[in-house]
PDB file of N, H, CA, C and O in Angstrom:
ATOM      1  N   MET A   1     105.558  92.080  95.499  1.00  0.00           N
ATOM      2  CA  MET A   1     104.521  92.376  96.468  1.00  0.00           C
ATOM      3  C   MET A   1     104.952  93.598  97.272  1.00  0.00           C
ATOM      4  O   MET A   1     105.684  93.470  98.254  1.00  0.00           O
ATOM      5  N   LEU A   2     104.519  94.734  96.875  1.00  0.00           N
ATOM      6  H   LEU A   2     103.925  94.838  96.078  1.00  0.00           H
ATOM      7  CA  LEU A   2     104.779  95.976  97.580  1.00  0.00           C
ATOM      8  C   LEU A   2     103.439  96.549  97.943  1.00  0.00           C
ATOM      9  O   LEU A   2     102.571  96.697  97.082  1.00  0.00           O
ATOM     10  N   SER A   3     103.251  96.876  99.210  1.00  0.00           N
ATOM     11  H   SER A   3     103.955  96.756  99.910  1.00  0.00           H
ATOM     12  CA  SER A   3     101.968  97.451  99.593  1.00  0.00           C
ATOM     13  C   SER A   3     102.191  98.610 100.544  1.00  0.00           C
ATOM     14  O   SER A   3     103.177  98.666 101.278  1.00  0.00           O
ATOM     15  N   THR A   4     101.248  99.527 100.505  1.00  0.00           N
ATOM     16  H   THR A   4     100.447  99.481  99.908  1.00  0.00           H
ATOM     17  CA  THR A   4     101.278 100.631 101.453  1.00  0.00           C
ATOM     18  C   THR A   4     100.241 100.344 102.514  1.00  0.00           C
ATOM     19  O   THR A   4      99.252  99.653 102.270  1.00  0.00           O
ATOM     20  N   SER A   5     100.480 100.879 103.684  1.00  0.00           N
ATOM     21  H   SER A   5     101.283 101.441 103.882  1.00  0.00           H
ATOM     22  CA  SER A   5      99.570 100.599 104.778  1.00  0.00           C
ATOM     23  C   SER A   5      99.645 101.715 105.802  1.00  0.00           C
ATOM     24  O   SER A   5     100.720 102.246 106.082  1.00  0.00           O
ATOM     25  N   THR A   6      98.512 102.062 106.348  1.00  0.00           N
ATOM     26  H   THR A   6      97.639 101.632 106.121  1.00  0.00           H
ATOM     27  CA  THR A   6      98.502 102.983 107.479  1.00  0.00           C
ATOM     28  C   THR A   6      98.335 102.212 108.776  1.00  0.00           C
ATOM     29  O   THR A   6      98.476 102.777 109.860  1.00  0.00           O
ATOM     30  N   ASN A   7      98.036 100.919 108.672  1.00  0.00           N
ATOM     31  H   ASN A   7      97.922 100.460 107.791  1.00  0.00           H
ATOM     32  CA  ASN A   7      97.858 100.046 109.820  1.00  0.00           C
ATOM     33  C   ASN A   7      99.223  99.731 110.415  1.00  0.00           C
ATOM     34  O   ASN A   7     100.114  99.288 109.691  1.00  0.00           O
ATOM     35  N   LYS A   8      99.406  99.946 111.697  1.00  0.00           N
ATOM     36  H   LYS A   8      98.682 100.306 112.285  1.00  0.00           H
ATOM     37  CA  LYS A   8     100.703  99.735 112.326  1.00  0.00           C
ATOM     38  C   LYS A   8     100.907  98.301 112.807  1.00  0.00           C
ATOM     39  O   LYS A   8     101.969  97.981 113.340  1.00  0.00           O
ATOM     40  N   VAL A   9      99.928  97.445 112.632  1.00  0.00           N
ATOM     41  H   VAL A   9      99.065  97.705 112.198  1.00  0.00           H
ATOM     42  CA  VAL A   9     100.066  96.049 113.031  1.00  0.00           C
ATOM     43  C   VAL A   9      99.810  95.167 111.824  1.00  0.00           C
ATOM     44  O   VAL A   9      99.396  95.643 110.768  1.00  0.00           O
ATOM     45  N   GLY A  10     100.059  93.891 111.988  1.00  0.00           N
ATOM     46  H   GLY A  10     100.396  93.503 112.846  1.00  0.00           H
ATOM     47  CA  GLY A  10      99.703  92.938 110.950  1.00  0.00           C
ATOM     48  C   GLY A  10     100.666  92.877 109.785  1.00  0.00           C
ATOM     49  O   GLY A  10     100.231  92.803 108.637  1.00  0.00           O
ATOM     50  N   VAL A  11     101.965  92.905 110.046  1.00  0.00           N
ATOM     51  H   VAL A  11     102.319  92.965 110.979  1.00  0.00           H
ATOM     52  CA  VAL A  11     102.936  92.751 108.968  1.00  0.00           C
ATOM     53  C   VAL A  11     103.048  91.264 108.662  1.00  0.00           C
ATOM     54  O   VAL A  11     103.348  90.470 109.554  1.00  0.00           O
ATOM     55  N   PRO A  12     102.810  90.878 107.411  1.00  0.00           N
ATOM     56  CA  PRO A  12     102.849  89.456 107.061  1.00  0.00           C
ATOM     57  C   PRO A  12     104.236  88.848 107.282  1.00  0.00           C
ATOM     58  O   PRO A  12     105.252  89.541 107.219  1.00  0.00           O
ATOM     59  N   LYS A  13     104.255  87.562 107.536  1.00  0.00           N
ATOM     60  H   LYS A  13     103.430  86.999 107.587  1.00  0.00           H
ATOM     61  CA  LYS A  13     105.506  86.837 107.694  1.00  0.00           C
ATOM     62  C   LYS A  13     106.315  86.977 106.406  1.00  0.00           C
ATOM     63  O   LYS A  13     105.768  86.882 105.307  1.00  0.00           O
ATOM     64  N   GLY A  14     107.603  87.201 106.549  1.00  0.00           N
ATOM     65  H   GLY A  14     108.047  87.278 107.442  1.00  0.00           H
ATOM     66  CA  GLY A  14     108.465  87.354 105.386  1.00  0.00           C
ATOM     67  C   GLY A  14     108.506  88.769 104.842  1.00  0.00           C
ATOM     68  O   GLY A  14     109.039  89.005 103.758  1.00  0.00           O
ATOM     69  N   CYS A  15     107.948  89.713 105.586  1.00  0.00           N
ATOM     70  H   CYS A  15     107.516  89.522 106.467  1.00  0.00           H
ATOM     71  CA  CYS A  15     107.925  91.123 105.165  1.00  0.00           C
ATOM     72  C   CYS A  15     108.437  92.011 106.291  1.00  0.00           C
ATOM     73  O   CYS A  15     108.547  91.579 107.438  1.00  0.00           O
ATOM     74  N   PHE A  16     108.745  93.246 105.951  1.00  0.00           N
ATOM     75  H   PHE A  16     108.656  93.597 105.019  1.00  0.00           H
ATOM     76  CA  PHE A  16     109.111  94.234 106.956  1.00  0.00           C
ATOM     77  C   PHE A  16     108.580  95.591 106.524  1.00  0.00           C
ATOM     78  O   PHE A  16     108.185  95.781 105.374  1.00  0.00           O
ATOM     79  N   VAL A  17     108.576  96.526 107.458  1.00  0.00           N
ATOM     80  H   VAL A  17     108.897  96.372 108.392  1.00  0.00           H
ATOM     81  CA  VAL A  17     108.008  97.852 107.218  1.00  0.00           C
ATOM     82  C   VAL A  17     109.133  98.855 107.004  1.00  0.00           C
ATOM     83  O   VAL A  17     110.137  98.847 107.717  1.00  0.00           O
ATOM     84  N   ILE A  18     108.949  99.713 106.015  1.00  0.00           N
ATOM     85  H   ILE A  18     108.134  99.719 105.436  1.00  0.00           H
ATOM     86  CA  ILE A  18     109.834 100.853 105.828  1.00  0.00           C
ATOM     87  C   ILE A  18     108.974 102.096 105.648  1.00  0.00           C
ATOM     88  O   ILE A  18     107.802 102.017 105.281  1.00  0.00           O
ATOM     89  N   TYR A  19     109.578 103.233 105.913  1.00  0.00           N
ATOM     90  H   TYR A  19     110.530 103.297 106.212  1.00  0.00           H
ATOM     91  CA  TYR A  19     108.914 104.517 105.694  1.00  0.00           C
ATOM     92  C   TYR A  19     109.696 105.244 104.611  1.00  0.00           C
ATOM     93  O   TYR A  19     110.917 105.377 104.693  1.00  0.00           O
ATOM     94  N   VAL A  20     108.985 105.711 103.603  1.00  0.00           N
ATOM     95  H   VAL A  20     107.993 105.603 103.537  1.00  0.00           H
ATOM     96  CA  VAL A  20     109.612 106.357 102.456  1.00  0.00           C
ATOM     97  C   VAL A  20     109.144 107.800 102.393  1.00  0.00           C
ATOM     98  O   VAL A  20     107.950 108.084 102.488  1.00  0.00           O
ATOM     99  N   GLY A  21     110.088 108.695 102.232  1.00  0.00           N
ATOM    100  H   GLY A  21     111.057 108.464 102.154  1.00  0.00           H
ATOM    101  CA  GLY A  21     109.733 110.098 102.082  1.00  0.00           C
ATOM    102  C   GLY A  21     110.793 111.001 102.653  1.00  0.00           C
ATOM    103  O   GLY A  21     111.769 110.555 103.256  1.00  0.00           O
ATOM    104  N   GLU A  22     110.579 112.271 102.449  1.00  0.00           N
ATOM    105  H   GLU A  22     109.786 112.634 101.959  1.00  0.00           H
ATOM    106  CA  GLU A  22     111.511 113.268 102.930  1.00  0.00           C
ATOM    107  C   GLU A  22     110.810 114.159 103.945  1.00  0.00           C
ATOM    108  O   GLU A  22     109.617 114.441 103.829  1.00  0.00           O
ATOM    109  N   HIS A  23     111.557 114.587 104.918  1.00  0.00           N
ATOM    110  H   HIS A  23     112.526 114.358 105.012  1.00  0.00           H
ATOM    111  CA  HIS A  23     111.056 115.483 105.957  1.00  0.00           C
ATOM    112  C   HIS A  23     109.888 114.826 106.699  1.00  0.00           C
ATOM    113  O   HIS A  23     110.017 113.687 107.148  1.00  0.00           O
ATOM    114  N   LYS A  24     108.779 115.503 106.833  1.00  0.00           N
ATOM    115  H   LYS A  24     108.675 116.428 106.468  1.00  0.00           H
ATOM    116  CA  LYS A  24     107.653 114.954 107.597  1.00  0.00           C
ATOM    117  C   LYS A  24     106.664 114.184 106.732  1.00  0.00           C
ATOM    118  O   LYS A  24     105.708 113.613 107.257  1.00  0.00           O
ATOM    119  N   ASN A  25     106.868 114.155 105.435  1.00  0.00           N
ATOM    120  H   ASN A  25     107.645 114.619 105.009  1.00  0.00           H
ATOM    121  CA  ASN A  25     105.944 113.476 104.523  1.00  0.00           C
ATOM    122  C   ASN A  25     106.441 112.069 104.226  1.00  0.00           C
ATOM    123  O   ASN A  25     107.054 111.828 103.186  1.00  0.00           O
ATOM    124  N   LYS A  26     106.180 111.147 105.132  1.00  0.00           N
ATOM    125  H   LYS A  26     105.682 111.342 105.977  1.00  0.00           H
ATOM    126  CA  LYS A  26     106.631 109.771 104.959  1.00  0.00           C
ATOM    127  C   LYS A  26     105.434 108.837 104.827  1.00  0.00           C
ATOM    128  O   LYS A  26     104.411 109.012 105.491  1.00  0.00           O
ATOM    129  N   LYS A  27     105.584 107.844 103.957  1.00  0.00           N
ATOM    130  H   LYS A  27     106.414 107.702 103.418  1.00  0.00           H
ATOM    131  CA  LYS A  27     104.530 106.865 103.737  1.00  0.00           C
ATOM    132  C   LYS A  27     105.053 105.493 104.148  1.00  0.00           C
ATOM    133  O   LYS A  27     106.209 105.158 103.891  1.00  0.00           O
ATOM    134  N   ARG A  28     104.209 104.714 104.776  1.00  0.00           N
ATOM    135  H   ARG A  28     103.269 104.986 104.984  1.00  0.00           H
ATOM    136  CA  ARG A  28     104.567 103.386 105.273  1.00  0.00           C
ATOM    137  C   ARG A  28     104.374 102.351 104.173  1.00  0.00           C
ATOM    138  O   ARG A  28     103.322 102.305 103.536  1.00  0.00           O
ATOM    139  N   PHE A  29     105.402 101.510 103.948  1.00  0.00           N
ATOM    140  H   PHE A  29     106.256 101.547 104.466  1.00  0.00           H
ATOM    141  CA  PHE A  29     105.342 100.427 102.976  1.00  0.00           C
ATOM    142  C   PHE A  29     105.661  99.111 103.671  1.00  0.00           C
ATOM    143  O   PHE A  29     106.520  99.053 104.551  1.00  0.00           O
ATOM    144  N   VAL A  30     104.969  98.071 103.273  1.00  0.00           N
ATOM    145  H   VAL A  30     104.271  98.118 102.558  1.00  0.00           H
ATOM    146  CA  VAL A  30     105.273  96.713 103.712  1.00  0.00           C
ATOM    147  C   VAL A  30     105.927  96.030 102.521  1.00  0.00           C
ATOM    148  O   VAL A  30     105.313  95.889 101.463  1.00  0.00           O
ATOM    149  N   VAL A  31     107.175  95.607 102.696  1.00  0.00           N
ATOM    150  H   VAL A  31     107.673  95.721 103.555  1.00  0.00           H
ATOM    151  CA  VAL A  31     107.934  95.031 101.587  1.00  0.00           C
ATOM    152  C   VAL A  31     108.438  93.640 101.962  1.00  0.00           C
ATOM    153  O   VAL A  31     108.682  93.362 103.136  1.00  0.00           O
ATOM    154  N   PRO A  32     108.592  92.771 100.972  1.00  0.00           N
ATOM    155  CA  PRO A  32     109.098  91.422 101.249  1.00  0.00           C
ATOM    156  C   PRO A  32     110.592  91.441 101.584  1.00  0.00           C
ATOM    157  O   PRO A  32     111.333  92.304 101.115  1.00  0.00           O
ATOM    158  N   LEU A  33     111.014  90.490 102.390  1.00  0.00           N
ATOM    159  H   LEU A  33     110.412  89.789 102.771  1.00  0.00           H
ATOM    160  CA  LEU A  33     112.424  90.375 102.753  1.00  0.00           C
ATOM    161  C   LEU A  33     113.317  90.190 101.533  1.00  0.00           C
ATOM    162  O   LEU A  33     114.498  90.537 101.578  1.00  0.00           O
ATOM    163  N   SER A  34     112.780  89.655 100.456  1.00  0.00           N
ATOM    164  H   SER A  34     111.821  89.374 100.419  1.00  0.00           H
ATOM    165  CA  SER A  34     113.573  89.433  99.244  1.00  0.00           C
ATOM    166  C   SER A  34     114.146  90.734  98.688  1.00  0.00           C
ATOM    167  O   SER A  34     115.121  90.701  97.938  1.00  0.00           O
ATOM    168  N   TYR A  35     113.559  91.881  99.042  1.00  0.00           N
ATOM    169  H   TYR A  35     112.767  91.908  99.651  1.00  0.00           H
ATOM    170  CA  TYR A  35     114.087  93.169  98.581  1.00  0.00           C
ATOM    171  C   TYR A  35     115.506  93.390  99.090  1.00  0.00           C
ATOM    172  O   TYR A  35     116.267  94.150  98.491  1.00  0.00           O
ATOM    173  N   LEU A  36     115.867  92.736 100.187  1.00  0.00           N
ATOM    174  H   LEU A  36     115.249  92.119 100.673  1.00  0.00           H
ATOM    175  CA  LEU A  36     117.205  92.896 100.742  1.00  0.00           C
ATOM    176  C   LEU A  36     118.282  92.329  99.824  1.00  0.00           C
ATOM    177  O   LEU A  36     119.470  92.568 100.042  1.00  0.00           O
ATOM    178  N   ASN A  37     117.876  91.577  98.795  1.00  0.00           N
ATOM    179  H   ASN A  37     116.911  91.383  98.618  1.00  0.00           H
ATOM    180  CA  ASN A  37     118.814  91.032  97.816  1.00  0.00           C
ATOM    181  C   ASN A  37     118.923  91.888  96.560  1.00  0.00           C
ATOM    182  O   ASN A  37     119.742  91.586  95.692  1.00  0.00           O
ATOM    183  N   HIS A  38     118.131  92.937  96.437  1.00  0.00           N
ATOM    184  H   HIS A  38     117.466  93.182  97.143  1.00  0.00           H
ATOM    185  CA  HIS A  38     118.130  93.786  95.247  1.00  0.00           C
ATOM    186  C   HIS A  38     119.172  94.894  95.389  1.00  0.00           C
ATOM    187  O   HIS A  38     119.127  95.655  96.355  1.00  0.00           O
ATOM    188  N   PRO A  39     120.108  95.000  94.445  1.00  0.00           N
ATOM    189  CA  PRO A  39     121.146  96.035  94.529  1.00  0.00           C
ATOM    190  C   PRO A  39     120.587  97.456  94.645  1.00  0.00           C
ATOM    191  O   PRO A  39     121.129  98.269  95.394  1.00  0.00           O
ATOM    192  N   SER A  40     119.529  97.760  93.926  1.00  0.00           N
ATOM    193  H   SER A  40     119.089  97.100  93.318  1.00  0.00           H
ATOM    194  CA  SER A  40     118.965  99.114  93.976  1.00  0.00           C
ATOM    195  C   SER A  40     118.392  99.417  95.355  1.00  0.00           C
ATOM    196  O   SER A  40     118.530 100.533  95.855  1.00  0.00           O
ATOM    197  N   PHE A  41     117.753  98.432  95.969  1.00  0.00           N
ATOM    198  H   PHE A  41     117.641  97.525  95.563  1.00  0.00           H
ATOM    199  CA  PHE A  41     117.199  98.623  97.306  1.00  0.00           C
ATOM    200  C   PHE A  41     118.331  98.800  98.318  1.00  0.00           C
ATOM    201  O   PHE A  41     118.238  99.627  99.225  1.00  0.00           O
ATOM    202  N   LEU A  42     119.391  98.022  98.157  1.00  0.00           N
ATOM    203  H   LEU A  42     119.467  97.350  97.421  1.00  0.00           H
ATOM    204  CA  LEU A  42     120.536  98.154  99.063  1.00  0.00           C
ATOM    205  C   LEU A  42     121.174  99.539  98.952  1.00  0.00           C
ATOM    206  O   LEU A  42     121.645 100.088  99.948  1.00  0.00           O
ATOM    207  N   THR A  43     121.189 100.099  97.748  1.00  0.00           N
ATOM    208  H   THR A  43     120.807  99.653  96.939  1.00  0.00           H
ATOM    209  CA  THR A  43     121.696 101.458  97.565  1.00  0.00           C
ATOM    210  C   THR A  43     120.847 102.452  98.345  1.00  0.00           C
ATOM    211  O   THR A  43     121.374 103.365  98.980  1.00  0.00           O
ATOM    212  N   LEU A  44     119.527 102.271  98.293  1.00  0.00           N
ATOM    213  H   LEU A  44     119.099 101.529  97.777  1.00  0.00           H
ATOM    214  CA  LEU A  44     118.637 103.145  99.064  1.00  0.00           C
ATOM    215  C   LEU A  44     118.897 103.010 100.564  1.00  0.00           C
ATOM    216  O   LEU A  44     118.868 104.001 101.293  1.00  0.00           O
ATOM    217  N   LEU A  45     119.150 101.787 101.020  1.00  0.00           N
ATOM    218  H   LEU A  45     119.173 100.982 100.427  1.00  0.00           H
ATOM    219  CA  LEU A  45     119.451 101.581 102.444  1.00  0.00           C
ATOM    220  C   LEU A  45     120.746 102.287 102.848  1.00  0.00           C
ATOM    221  O   LEU A  45     120.840 102.844 103.942  1.00  0.00           O
ATOM    222  N   MET A  46     121.742 102.262 101.961  1.00  0.00           N
ATOM    223  H   MET A  46     121.666 101.810 101.072  1.00  0.00           H
ATOM    224  CA  MET A  46     122.997 102.953 102.261  1.00  0.00           C
ATOM    225  C   MET A  46     122.776 104.460 102.349  1.00  0.00           C
ATOM    226  O   MET A  46     123.377 105.126 103.192  1.00  0.00           O
ATOM    227  N   ARG A  47     121.921 104.999 101.487  1.00  0.00           N
ATOM    228  H   ARG A  47     121.433 104.458 100.802  1.00  0.00           H
ATOM    229  CA  ARG A  47     121.587 106.425 101.567  1.00  0.00           C
ATOM    230  C   ARG A  47     120.906 106.737 102.894  1.00  0.00           C
ATOM    231  O   ARG A  47     121.162 107.773 103.508  1.00  0.00           O
ATOM    232  N   ALA A  48     120.033 105.825 103.329  1.00  0.00           N
ATOM    233  H   ALA A  48     119.825 104.983 102.830  1.00  0.00           H
ATOM    234  CA  ALA A  48     119.345 106.019 104.608  1.00  0.00           C
ATOM    235  C   ALA A  48     120.349 106.030 105.758  1.00  0.00           C
ATOM    236  O   ALA A  48     120.238 106.840 106.677  1.00  0.00           O
ATOM    237  N   GLU A  49     121.319 105.135 105.702  1.00  0.00           N
ATOM    238  H   GLU A  49     121.409 104.476 104.955  1.00  0.00           H
ATOM    239  CA  GLU A  49     122.345 105.101 106.749  1.00  0.00           C
ATOM    240  C   GLU A  49     123.143 106.404 106.762  1.00  0.00           C
ATOM    241  O   GLU A  49     123.435 106.947 107.827  1.00  0.00           O
ATOM    242  N   GLU A  50     123.494 106.903 105.573  1.00  0.00           N
ATOM    243  H   GLU A  50     123.257 106.461 104.707  1.00  0.00           H
ATOM    244  CA  GLU A  50     124.259 108.147 105.494  1.00  0.00           C
ATOM    245  C   GLU A  50     123.479 109.322 106.079  1.00  0.00           C
ATOM    246  O   GLU A  50     124.045 110.172 106.768  1.00  0.00           O
ATOM    247  N   GLU A  51     122.176 109.362 105.800  1.00  0.00           N
ATOM    248  H   GLU A  51     121.717 108.672 105.240  1.00  0.00           H
ATOM    249  CA  GLU A  51     121.372 110.500 106.251  1.00  0.00           C
ATOM    250  C   GLU A  51     120.971 110.393 107.716  1.00  0.00           C
ATOM    251  O   GLU A  51     121.028 111.381 108.448  1.00  0.00           O
ATOM    252  N   TYR A  52     120.564 109.201 108.147  1.00  0.00           N
ATOM    253  H   TYR A  52     120.518 108.398 107.552  1.00  0.00           H
ATOM    254  CA  TYR A  52     120.005 109.039 109.491  1.00  0.00           C
ATOM    255  C   TYR A  52     120.908 108.274 110.445  1.00  0.00           C
ATOM    256  O   TYR A  52     120.749 108.402 111.660  1.00  0.00           O
ATOM    257  N   GLY A  53     121.842 107.490 109.945  1.00  0.00           N
ATOM    258  H   GLY A  53     121.971 107.387 108.958  1.00  0.00           H
ATOM    259  CA  GLY A  53     122.623 106.609 110.794  1.00  0.00           C
ATOM    260  C   GLY A  53     121.731 105.494 111.319  1.00  0.00           C
ATOM    261  O   GLY A  53     120.609 105.310 110.847  1.00  0.00           O
ATOM    262  N   PHE A  54     122.227 104.767 112.278  1.00  0.00           N
ATOM    263  H   PHE A  54     123.138 104.916 112.661  1.00  0.00           H
ATOM    264  CA  PHE A  54     121.433 103.672 112.830  1.00  0.00           C
ATOM    265  C   PHE A  54     120.749 104.056 114.133  1.00  0.00           C
ATOM    266  O   PHE A  54     119.917 103.305 114.642  1.00  0.00           O
ATOM    267  N   ASP A  55     121.086 105.198 114.665  1.00  0.00           N
ATOM    268  H   ASP A  55     121.762 105.808 114.251  1.00  0.00           H
ATOM    269  CA  ASP A  55     120.512 105.635 115.931  1.00  0.00           C
ATOM    270  C   ASP A  55     119.706 106.907 115.693  1.00  0.00           C
ATOM    271  O   ASP A  55     120.217 108.017 115.842  1.00  0.00           O
ATOM    272  N   HIS A  56     118.454 106.732 115.325  1.00  0.00           N
ATOM    273  H   HIS A  56     118.040 105.830 115.203  1.00  0.00           H
ATOM    274  CA  HIS A  56     117.594 107.885 115.100  1.00  0.00           C
ATOM    275  C   HIS A  56     116.269 107.640 115.794  1.00  0.00           C
ATOM    276  O   HIS A  56     115.989 106.524 116.231  1.00  0.00           O
ATOM    277  N   HIS A  57     115.467 108.657 115.895  1.00  0.00           N
ATOM    278  H   HIS A  57     115.694 109.564 115.539  1.00  0.00           H
ATOM    279  CA  HIS A  57     114.238 108.583 116.683  1.00  0.00           C
ATOM    280  C   HIS A  57     113.002 108.464 115.805  1.00  0.00           C
ATOM    281  O   HIS A  57     112.005 109.150 116.030  1.00  0.00           O
ATOM    282  N   MET A  58     113.067 107.609 114.822  1.00  0.00           N
ATOM    283  H   MET A  58     113.878 107.052 114.638  1.00  0.00           H
ATOM    284  CA  MET A  58     111.920 107.362 113.954  1.00  0.00           C
ATOM    285  C   MET A  58     111.249 106.069 114.417  1.00  0.00           C
ATOM    286  O   MET A  58     111.798 105.326 115.230  1.00  0.00           O
ATOM    287  N   GLU A  59     110.068 105.817 113.892  1.00  0.00           N
ATOM    288  H   GLU A  59     109.621 106.420 113.232  1.00  0.00           H
ATOM    289  CA  GLU A  59     109.327 104.609 114.260  1.00  0.00           C
ATOM    290  C   GLU A  59     109.891 103.358 113.605  1.00  0.00           C
ATOM    291  O   GLU A  59     109.561 102.247 114.020  1.00  0.00           O
ATOM    292  N   GLY A  60     110.722 103.512 112.606  1.00  0.00           N
ATOM    293  H   GLY A  60     110.990 104.415 112.269  1.00  0.00           H
ATOM    294  CA  GLY A  60     111.257 102.361 111.903  1.00  0.00           C
ATOM    295  C   GLY A  60     112.277 102.792 110.868  1.00  0.00           C
ATOM    296  O   GLY A  60     112.806 103.902 110.914  1.00  0.00           O
ATOM    297  N   LEU A  61     112.539 101.904 109.947  1.00  0.00           N
ATOM    298  H   LEU A  61     112.110 101.002 109.910  1.00  0.00           H
ATOM    299  CA  LEU A  61     113.500 102.149 108.886  1.00  0.00           C
ATOM    300  C   LEU A  61     112.955 103.187 107.917  1.00  0.00           C
ATOM    301  O   LEU A  61     111.840 103.047 107.413  1.00  0.00           O
ATOM    302  N   VAL A  62     113.743 104.235 107.654  1.00  0.00           N
ATOM    303  H   VAL A  62     114.649 104.348 108.063  1.00  0.00           H
ATOM    304  CA  VAL A  62     113.313 105.325 106.777  1.00  0.00           C
ATOM    305  C   VAL A  62     114.214 105.376 105.552  1.00  0.00           C
ATOM    306  O   VAL A  62     115.439 105.380 105.669  1.00  0.00           O
ATOM    307  N   ILE A  63     113.597 105.416 104.375  1.00  0.00           N
ATOM    308  H   ILE A  63     112.601 105.413 104.279  1.00  0.00           H
ATOM    309  CA  ILE A  63     114.315 105.603 103.120  1.00  0.00           C
ATOM    310  C   ILE A  63     114.100 107.065 102.712  1.00  0.00           C
ATOM    311  O   ILE A  63     112.973 107.452 102.405  1.00  0.00           O
ATOM    312  N   PRO A  64     115.158 107.882 102.703  1.00  0.00           N
ATOM    313  CA  PRO A  64     114.995 109.317 102.461  1.00  0.00           C
ATOM    314  C   PRO A  64     114.961 109.673 100.973  1.00  0.00           C
ATOM    315  O   PRO A  64     115.925 110.215 100.432  1.00  0.00           O
ATOM    316  N   CYS A  65     113.857 109.367 100.331  1.00  0.00           N
ATOM    317  H   CYS A  65     113.074 108.927 100.770  1.00  0.00           H
ATOM    318  CA  CYS A  65     113.685 109.748  98.934  1.00  0.00           C
ATOM    319  C   CYS A  65     112.203 109.975  98.678  1.00  0.00           C
ATOM    320  O   CYS A  65     111.357 109.631  99.503  1.00  0.00           O
ATOM    321  N   ARG A  66     111.903 110.554  97.533  1.00  0.00           N
ATOM    322  H   ARG A  66     112.591 110.834  96.863  1.00  0.00           H
ATOM    323  CA  ARG A  66     110.498 110.767  97.185  1.00  0.00           C
ATOM    324  C   ARG A  66     109.843 109.418  96.927  1.00  0.00           C
ATOM    325  O   ARG A  66     110.488 108.478  96.462  1.00  0.00           O
ATOM    326  N   GLU A  67     108.571 109.335  97.231  1.00  0.00           N
ATOM    327  H   GLU A  67     108.047 110.098  97.610  1.00  0.00           H
ATOM    328  CA  GLU A  67     107.824 108.086  97.059  1.00  0.00           C
ATOM    329  C   GLU A  67     107.862 107.602  95.615  1.00  0.00           C
ATOM    330  O   GLU A  67     108.051 106.410  95.376  1.00  0.00           O
ATOM    331  N   ASP A  68     107.686 108.496  94.652  1.00  0.00           N
ATOM    332  H   ASP A  68     107.532 109.465  94.846  1.00  0.00           H
ATOM    333  CA  ASP A  68     107.694 108.081  93.250  1.00  0.00           C
ATOM    334  C   ASP A  68     109.068 107.573  92.827  1.00  0.00           C
ATOM    335  O   ASP A  68     109.153 106.655  92.011  1.00  0.00           O
ATOM    336  N   SER A  69     110.139 108.143  93.355  1.00  0.00           N
ATOM    337  H   SER A  69     110.070 108.889  94.018  1.00  0.00           H
ATOM    338  CA  SER A  69     111.489 107.657  93.061  1.00  0.00           C
ATOM    339  C   SER A  69     111.691 106.255  93.623  1.00  0.00           C
ATOM    340  O   SER A  69     112.278 105.395  92.967  1.00  0.00           O
ATOM    341  N   PHE A  70     111.206 106.030  94.827  1.00  0.00           N
ATOM    342  H   PHE A  70     110.729 106.728  95.360  1.00  0.00           H
ATOM    343  CA  PHE A  70     111.298 104.708  95.447  1.00  0.00           C
ATOM    344  C   PHE A  70     110.561 103.672  94.606  1.00  0.00           C
ATOM    345  O   PHE A  70     111.094 102.595  94.338  1.00  0.00           O
ATOM    346  N   GLN A  71     109.353 103.987  94.195  1.00  0.00           N
ATOM    347  H   GLN A  71     108.920 104.861  94.412  1.00  0.00           H
ATOM    348  CA  GLN A  71     108.571 103.037  93.410  1.00  0.00           C
ATOM    349  C   GLN A  71     109.222 102.761  92.059  1.00  0.00           C
ATOM    350  O   GLN A  71     109.157 101.634  91.567  1.00  0.00           O
ATOM    351  N   THR A  72     109.842 103.759  91.455  1.00  0.00           N
ATOM    352  H   THR A  72     109.894 104.674  91.854  1.00  0.00           H
ATOM    353  CA  THR A  72     110.544 103.553  90.187  1.00  0.00           C
ATOM    354  C   THR A  72     111.699 102.578  90.366  1.00  0.00           C
ATOM    355  O   THR A  72     111.882 101.678  89.547  1.00  0.00           O
ATOM    356  N   VAL A  73     112.477 102.747  91.423  1.00  0.00           N
ATOM    357  H   VAL A  73     112.328 103.479  92.089  1.00  0.00           H
ATOM    358  CA  VAL A  73     113.600 101.849  91.694  1.00  0.00           C
ATOM    359  C   VAL A  73     113.100 100.430  91.916  1.00  0.00           C
ATOM    360  O   VAL A  73     113.667  99.483  91.371  1.00  0.00           O
ATOM    361  N   ILE A  74     112.054 100.272  92.703  1.00  0.00           N
ATOM    362  H   ILE A  74     111.594 101.042  93.145  1.00  0.00           H
ATOM    363  CA  ILE A  74     111.530  98.949  93.027  1.00  0.00           C
ATOM    364  C   ILE A  74     110.931  98.270  91.802  1.00  0.00           C
ATOM    365  O   ILE A  74     111.090  97.061  91.628  1.00  0.00           O
ATOM    366  N   GLU A  75     110.254  99.021  90.959  1.00  0.00           N
ATOM    367  H   GLU A  75     110.125 100.003  91.100  1.00  0.00           H
ATOM    368  CA  GLU A  75     109.635  98.435  89.768  1.00  0.00           C
ATOM    369  C   GLU A  75     110.668  97.914  88.785  1.00  0.00           C
ATOM    370  O   GLU A  75     110.354  97.036  87.981  1.00  0.00           O
ATOM    371  N   LYS A  76     111.893  98.430  88.825  1.00  0.00           N
ATOM    372  H   LYS A  76     112.148  99.143  89.478  1.00  0.00           H
ATOM    373  CA  LYS A  76     112.958  97.964  87.940  1.00  0.00           C
ATOM    374  C   LYS A  76     113.443  96.580  88.329  1.00  0.00           C
ATOM    375  O   LYS A  76     114.003  95.864  87.500  1.00  0.00           O
ATOM    376  N   GLU A  77     113.236  96.198  89.574  1.00  0.00           N
ATOM    377  H   GLU A  77     112.780  96.779  90.248  1.00  0.00           H
ATOM    378  CA  GLU A  77     113.737  94.903  90.071  1.00  0.00           C
ATOM    379  C   GLU A  77     112.837  93.770  89.646  1.00  0.00           C
ATOM    380  O   GLU A  77     113.103  92.613  89.973  1.00  0.00           O
TER     381      GLU A  77
END
């Protein structure tokens, strides 16, 4: 269950919001908490930590990769 949303409210229980993209072109995704158990997703999170750290001025968690690359990684899981 991966969905994109421009709505900033209404995240279903058991899900969280991430922003995927590089520079100013970021897209909002609502993903299930179960993604936190996927090795490929955890690798993306580590890349995000390396690029942004934990103290940044974004609206939420940002995965710094192209949207199509993110979807390819997620579809493999």
